[in-house]
C-alpha positions in Angstrom: 0.0 0.0 0.0 1.2 3.5 -0.8 0.8 6.1 1.9 -1.5 8.9 0.8 0.5 11.5 2.7 3.9 10.4 1.6 5.6 8.6 -1.2 6.3 5.4 0.8 5.1 1.8 0.4 4.1 -0.4 3.3 3.4 -4.1 3.7 -0.1 -4.8 5.0 -1.4 -8.1 6.3 -5.0 -9.1 7.3 -5.6 -12.1 9.6 -9.1 -13.0 10.6 -9.5 -14.3 14.2 -13.1 -15.2 14.7 -15.1 -12.0 14.8 -12.0 -9.8 14.8 -9.4 -8.9 12.2 -5.7 -8.3 13.1 -4.1 -5.9 10.7 -0.3 -5.6 10.6 1.5 -2.8 8.8 5.3 -3.0 8.2 7.8 -0.5 6.9 10.2 -2.5 4.7 12.9 0.2 5.0 13.1 0.0 8.8 11.4 -3.4 9.5 9.2 -1.6 12.0 5.8 -3.3 12.4 2.6 -2.3 14.2 -0.7 -4.1 14.7 -4.3 -3.2 15.3 -7.4 -5.3 15.9 -10.8 -4.4 14.5 -14.1 -5.9 13.7 -14.6 -8.1 10.7 -17.6 -5.8 9.9 -15.3 -2.7 9.5 -14.3 -1.8 6.0 -10.9 -3.1 5.0 -9.8 0.4 3.8 -10.5 1.9 7.2 -8.6 -0.8 9.1 -5.7 -0.4 6.6 -5.7 3.4 7.0 -5.7 3.1 10.8 -2.8 0.6 10.8 -0.8 2.9 8.4 -1.4 5.9 10.6 -0.3 4.0 13.7 2.9 2.9 11.8 3.6 6.5 10.6 3.2 7.7 14.2 5.6 5.1 15.5 8.1 6.0 12.8 7.8 9.7 13.7 8.3 8.9 17.4 11.6 7.2 16.4 12.6 10.2 14.3 12.3 8.4 10.9 
């Protein structure tokens, strides 16, 4: 997935766990990974956007 705010690509993974979905977002340049958990009824684009925003916040906190 390409970040809408920046010109970066991220690796996104969806894993369904019963009535929940675990979404992992990874930055291939730094190997930093974050995860969120959401409802299977949530739109995939919204879960993906949330995971990417969390990853970008984690990267900013580390000064990247």
